[in-house]
C-alpha positions as CSV (number, residue, x, y, z in Angstrom):
1,M,12.5,29.5,28.4
2,N,15.2,27.2,27.0
3,E,14.9,27.4,23.3
4,A,15.8,23.7,23.0
5,A,12.6,22.8,24.9
6,D,10.5,23.8,21.9
7,I,12.4,21.3,19.7
8,A,10.7,17.9,19.4
9,F,12.9,15.1,20.7
10,V,13.8,12.7,17.9
11,E,15.3,9.2,18.6
12,A,18.5,8.2,16.8
13,P,17.9,6.7,13.4
14,V,16.9,3.1,13.7
15,A,18.0,0.3,11.4
16,D,17.1,-3.4,11.4
17,R,19.5,-6.4,11.5
18,L,20.2,-6.0,7.8
19,G,20.9,-2.3,8.0
20,R,17.5,-1.2,6.6
21,P,16.1,2.1,8.1
22,L,12.4,2.6,9.0
23,R,11.0,5.2,6.7
24,D,7.5,4.1,5.6
25,L,4.5,3.1,7.6
26,R,1.4,1.7,6.0
27,I,-1.8,1.8,8.0
28,S,-4.9,-0.3,7.4
29,V,-7.7,1.8,8.7
30,M,-10.5,-0.6,7.7
31,D,-10.5,-4.4,7.3
32,R,-13.7,-4.3,5.2
33,C,-14.0,-3.8,1.5
34,N,-16.9,-3.2,-0.9
35,F,-15.2,-5.4,-3.5
36,R,-14.3,-9.1,-3.4
37,C,-11.3,-9.2,-5.7
38,T,-10.2,-12.7,-6.5
39,Y,-6.5,-12.1,-5.5
40,C,-7.3,-10.3,-2.2
41,M,-10.7,-11.1,-0.7
42,P,-12.2,-13.9,-2.7
43,A,-16.0,-14.1,-2.3
44,E,-16.0,-17.8,-1.5
45,T,-14.1,-16.9,1.8
46,Y,-15.3,-13.4,2.6
47,G,-19.0,-13.9,2.1
48,E,-22.0,-12.3,3.8
49,D,-21.5,-14.2,7.0
50,Y,-17.7,-13.5,7.4
51,A,-17.0,-11.9,10.8
52,F,-15.0,-8.7,10.3
53,L,-13.8,-6.5,13.2
54,R,-16.3,-4.6,15.3
55,N,-15.8,-0.8,15.5
56,D,-14.3,-1.0,19.0
57,E,-11.8,-3.6,17.8
58,R,-10.2,-1.2,15.3
59,L,-7.7,1.4,16.4
60,S,-9.3,4.8,17.0
61,F,-7.9,7.9,15.3
62,D,-6.2,8.9,18.6
63,E,-4.5,5.5,18.8
64,I,-3.4,5.6,15.1
65,E,-2.0,9.1,15.6
66,R,0.0,8.0,18.7
67,V,1.6,5.2,16.8
68,C,2.4,7.5,13.8
69,R,4.0,10.0,16.2
70,A,6.1,7.3,17.7
71,A,7.1,6.0,14.3
72,A,8.1,9.6,13.2
73,Q,10.5,9.7,16.1
74,L,12.3,6.8,14.6
75,G,12.6,8.2,11.1
76,V,9.3,7.5,9.4
77,S,8.5,10.3,7.0
78,K,5.9,8.6,4.7
79,L,2.5,7.3,5.6
80,R,0.0,5.4,3.5
81,L,-3.6,4.7,4.4
82,T,-4.9,1.3,3.2
83,G,-7.5,-1.2,3.8
84,G,-9.6,-3.2,3.0
85,E,-11.1,-0.1,1.4
86,P,-10.0,2.9,3.5
87,L,-12.8,5.2,2.3
88,L,-15.3,2.9,4.2
89,R,-13.8,4.4,7.4
90,P,-16.0,7.3,8.4
91,K,-14.4,10.8,8.6
92,L,-11.1,9.7,7.1
93,A,-10.2,13.2,6.1
94,E,-10.1,14.1,9.8
95,L,-7.4,11.4,10.4
96,V,-5.5,12.8,7.4
97,A,-5.5,16.3,8.9
98,R,-4.3,15.0,12.2
99,L,-1.4,13.0,10.6
100,R,-0.5,16.0,8.5
101,R,0.4,17.9,11.7
102,I,3.0,15.4,12.9
103,D,6.5,16.7,12.8
104,G,8.7,14.7,10.3
105,I,5.8,13.4,8.2
106,D,6.3,14.9,4.7
107,D,4.2,12.5,2.5
108,I,0.7,11.0,3.1
109,A,-0.8,8.7,0.5
110,M,-3.8,6.4,0.2
111,T,-4.6,3.3,-1.8
112,S,-8.2,2.8,-2.7
113,N,-10.4,1.0,-5.2
114,G,-11.6,4.5,-6.2
115,V,-15.4,4.1,-6.2
116,L,-15.9,6.5,-3.3
117,L,-13.5,9.2,-4.5
118,P,-16.1,11.4,-6.2
119,R,-17.6,11.9,-2.7
120,H,-14.3,12.3,-0.8
121,A,-11.4,13.4,-3.0
122,R,-11.8,17.1,-2.4
123,E,-12.0,16.9,1.3
124,L,-9.0,14.5,1.4
125,R,-6.9,16.9,-0.6
126,D,-8.0,19.8,1.5
127,A,-7.0,17.8,4.7
128,G,-3.5,17.3,3.3
129,L,-3.4,14.0,1.5
130,D,-0.6,14.2,-1.1
131,R,-1.1,11.2,-3.3
132,I,-3.7,8.6,-4.3
133,T,-3.2,5.2,-5.8
134,V,-6.2,3.5,-7.3
135,S,-6.4,-0.3,-8.0
136,L,-7.4,-1.0,-11.6
137,D,-6.6,-4.3,-13.3
138,T,-8.4,-3.9,-16.6
139,L,-10.5,-1.6,-18.8
140,D,-12.7,-4.5,-19.9
141,A,-15.9,-3.8,-18.0
142,E,-17.0,-7.4,-17.8
143,L,-13.6,-8.7,-16.8
144,F,-13.4,-6.0,-14.2
145,R,-16.7,-7.1,-12.8
146,R,-15.5,-10.7,-12.5
147,I,-12.1,-9.7,-10.9
148,S,-14.0,-7.6,-8.3
149,G,-16.2,-10.5,-7.3
150,G,-19.2,-9.0,-9.1
151,R,-19.3,-5.9,-6.8
152,G,-17.4,-3.4,-8.9
153,E,-18.2,-1.3,-12.0
154,L,-15.5,0.0,-14.2
155,A,-17.3,3.3,-14.8
156,D,-17.3,4.1,-11.1
157,V,-13.6,3.6,-10.8
158,L,-12.9,5.8,-13.8
159,A,-15.1,8.5,-12.3
160,G,-13.1,8.2,-9.1
161,I,-9.8,8.7,-11.0
162,D,-11.3,11.8,-12.7
163,A,-12.5,13.1,-9.3
164,A,-9.0,12.7,-7.8
165,Q,-7.4,14.7,-10.7
166,A,-10.1,17.4,-10.4
167,A,-9.4,17.7,-6.7
168,G,-5.8,18.6,-7.3
169,F,-4.1,15.2,-7.3
170,A,-3.1,15.7,-11.0
171,Q,0.6,15.0,-10.3
172,G,-0.2,12.4,-7.6
173,V,-2.5,9.8,-9.0
174,K,-1.1,6.3,-9.7
175,L,-2.9,3.1,-10.8
176,N,-1.9,-0.4,-9.5
177,A,-2.7,-3.2,-12.0
178,V,-2.1,-6.8,-10.8
179,I,-1.4,-8.9,-13.9
180,Q,-2.3,-12.6,-13.9
181,R,-1.4,-15.1,-16.5
182,G,-4.5,-16.2,-18.3
183,V,-6.7,-13.5,-16.7
184,N,-5.8,-10.0,-17.7
185,E,-2.6,-10.1,-19.7
186,A,-4.5,-8.5,-22.6
187,S,-5.3,-5.5,-20.5
188,V,-1.7,-4.2,-20.3
189,L,-1.6,-2.2,-23.6
190,P,-5.2,-0.7,-23.2
191,L,-4.3,0.5,-19.7
192,V,-1.2,2.2,-21.0
193,E,-3.0,3.7,-24.0
194,R,-5.8,5.1,-21.9
195,F,-3.6,6.9,-19.4
196,R,-0.7,8.0,-21.5
197,H,-0.6,11.9,-21.7
198,T,-2.9,12.2,-18.6
199,G,-0.3,12.4,-15.9
200,V,-1.6,9.2,-14.3
201,V,1.2,6.6,-13.8
202,V,0.2,3.0,-14.3
203,R,2.2,0.5,-12.2
204,F,2.1,-3.1,-13.2
205,I,2.4,-5.5,-10.2
206,E,3.4,-9.1,-10.3
207,Y,0.8,-11.4,-8.8
208,M,2.1,-12.1,-5.3
209,D,1.5,-14.9,-2.8
210,V,0.2,-12.6,-0.1
211,G,-2.0,-14.4,2.4
212,N,-3.3,-18.0,2.1
213,R,-6.6,-17.7,0.3
214,N,-6.0,-16.3,-3.2
215,H,-5.0,-19.6,-4.9
216,W,-1.6,-18.2,-5.9
217,T,0.7,-20.3,-8.1
218,P,4.0,-19.4,-9.7
219,Q,2.4,-20.2,-13.1
220,A,0.0,-17.3,-12.7
221,V,2.8,-14.7,-12.5
222,V,3.5,-12.6,-15.5
223,P,7.1,-11.3,-15.0
224,S,7.5,-7.5,-15.1
225,A,10.2,-7.9,-17.8
226,E,7.6,-9.4,-20.1
227,V,5.1,-6.6,-19.4
228,V,7.7,-3.9,-20.0
229,E,8.9,-5.6,-23.2
230,R,5.4,-5.7,-24.5
231,I,4.8,-2.0,-23.7
232,D,8.3,-1.0,-25.1
233,A,7.5,-2.7,-28.4
234,R,4.5,-0.4,-28.8
235,W,5.7,2.8,-27.2
236,P,9.4,2.9,-26.6
237,L,10.6,3.3,-23.0
238,H,13.8,4.2,-21.2
239,A,14.5,3.4,-17.5
240,V,14.8,6.3,-15.1
241,P,16.5,6.4,-11.7
242,A,14.5,5.8,-8.5
243,K,13.3,9.0,-6.8
244,H,14.4,7.8,-3.4
245,A,16.0,4.9,-1.6
246,G,13.7,1.9,-1.0
247,E,11.3,2.8,-3.9
248,V,9.6,-0.5,-4.9
249,A,8.7,0.4,-8.4
250,T,11.2,0.4,-11.3
251,R,10.3,3.4,-13.4
252,Y,10.2,3.8,-17.1
253,R,9.5,6.9,-19.1
254,F,8.1,7.1,-22.6
255,V,10.6,8.3,-25.2
256,D,7.9,10.5,-26.7
257,G,7.4,12.3,-23.5
258,A,3.9,10.9,-22.8
259,G,4.6,10.2,-19.1
260,E,5.8,7.0,-17.4
261,I,4.9,3.6,-16.1
262,G,6.2,1.5,-13.2
263,A,6.9,-2.2,-12.6
264,I,6.8,-3.8,-9.2
265,S,8.6,-7.1,-9.4
266,S,8.4,-8.8,-5.9
267,I,8.4,-12.3,-7.5
268,S,11.0,-12.1,-10.3
269,Q,13.3,-9.4,-8.8
270,P,12.8,-9.3,-5.0
271,F,13.7,-6.0,-3.3
272,C,13.8,-7.1,0.3
273,G,17.3,-5.6,0.6
274,A,16.0,-2.0,0.4
275,C,12.7,-2.5,2.1
276,N,12.0,0.2,4.7
277,R,8.3,-0.4,5.3
278,A,6.3,-1.4,8.3
279,R,2.6,-2.1,8.5
280,L,-0.1,-1.5,11.1
281,S,-3.3,-3.5,10.9
282,S,-6.8,-2.2,11.6
283,E,-6.8,-3.8,15.1
284,G,-3.3,-2.5,16.0
285,V,-0.9,-5.3,15.1
286,F,2.5,-4.0,13.9
287,Y,4.0,-6.1,11.1
288,T,7.5,-5.7,9.7
289,C,6.8,-7.6,6.4
290,L,4.0,-7.8,3.9
291,F,4.4,-11.6,4.0
292,A,4.5,-11.8,7.8
293,N,3.0,-14.7,9.8
294,H,3.0,-12.8,13.1
295,G,3.2,-9.3,14.4
296,S,3.3,-7.3,17.6
297,D,0.1,-6.3,19.4
298,L,0.2,-2.5,20.0
299,R,-3.5,-2.1,20.7
300,S,-3.2,-3.9,24.1
301,L,-0.3,-1.7,25.0
302,L,-2.1,1.5,24.0
303,R,-5.3,0.6,25.9
304,A,-3.2,-0.4,28.9
305,G,-1.9,3.1,29.2
306,I,1.6,2.9,27.7
307,D,3.3,6.3,27.6
308,D,4.7,7.9,24.5
309,G,8.4,7.2,25.4
310,A,7.7,3.5,26.0
311,L,5.7,3.2,22.8
312,T,8.5,4.6,20.8
313,G,10.9,2.3,22.6
314,T,8.7,-0.7,21.7
315,L,8.7,0.2,18.0
316,R,12.4,0.7,18.1
317,S,13.0,-2.7,19.7
318,I,10.7,-4.4,17.1
319,W,12.5,-2.8,14.2
320,L,16.0,-3.5,15.6
321,G,15.1,-7.2,15.7
322,R,13.8,-7.3,12.2
323,G,15.4,-9.7,9.7
324,D,12.5,-10.3,7.2
325,R,13.5,-11.1,3.7
326,Y,10.7,-13.4,2.6
327,S,10.7,-12.6,-1.2
328,E,14.4,-13.3,-1.4
329,Q,14.0,-16.6,0.4
330,R,11.1,-17.5,-1.9
331,A,13.4,-16.9,-4.9
332,M,16.0,-19.2,-3.3
333,H,13.3,-21.8,-2.6
334,R,13.8,-21.3,1.1
335,R,10.8,-20.4,3.3
336,D,10.8,-19.9,7.0
337,G,7.9,-20.9,9.2
338,D,4.8,-22.9,8.3
339,G,4.1,-20.8,5.1
340,R,1.0,-19.2,6.6
341,K,0.8,-15.4,6.0
342,I,-1.4,-12.5,7.0
343,E,-4.0,-11.7,4.4
344,M,-3.5,-8.7,2.2
345,Y,-6.8,-7.0,3.1
346,Y,-5.7,-7.1,6.8
347,I,-2.5,-5.1,6.4
348,G,-2.9,-3.4,3.0
349,G,-0.6,-3.8,0.1
């Protein structure tokens, strides 16, 4: 047998119109969530009668795996499972194990609100999940309850973080804290103090205008520079280089060796020029920007019987035509289109 026949065919590296490679695919496996966070799925919109996707409308694990294999052919090496809340998707560890076997995929992560991690962290780690990011905006229990739309309890999230560390994610647990002016600014230092020396990295995210229903205004944004300055005044920091090209968080290490923090500055310091991420919604729409107002329907192609080569070619064509740079245009007060954007819960963060 020809030895070359055993080597998986890999497409030539693909870059978009601005020269950005495709390296990272974020997959929303579930459009539902057990929280109603005010900046993502506010309860006044996503109430008891809101019509989420039916089970048959979401991509199956087979379909998700096919898209990921095609993306890996084009250079994707990192996958992130998101939601909604991804742990509401039954048998998620089975999907992780399948994605782990894809040639070229060397990092699989998940973003979660954390409350179901005590039940699932161990099986996820055993299946091959590398890293977990937990959303946690405050250590004030009452404020946490309000931000989560009255559906979350701080103690449950903290238990989830502990479970992730106990399951072997000790070097792979991060926290995402969205800081809003007049809401949780006072939570910055307590979050840092609680997780210094634990190996957990807290990343502070500027409040972003994702979607159309979170009542975003520029006045609600706390610039990352302000957050970092506040932390540095209490525990001195020094900036450290990015671990890889396209990393969205600026990293800072504590001078005393107690770990590090991160800052994600999409509003004040847009990083569109290095963005190498695509997103796949729960119902199979492929988006090339977090702030997109339209995407490409892959579910219809998959269910119509598209073969693997044509699927890879479709993704390649989409990425080659990509020119998204919404955050940079926002910073220059130039927005394309009608301003409507896909909601965050629909394609993850």
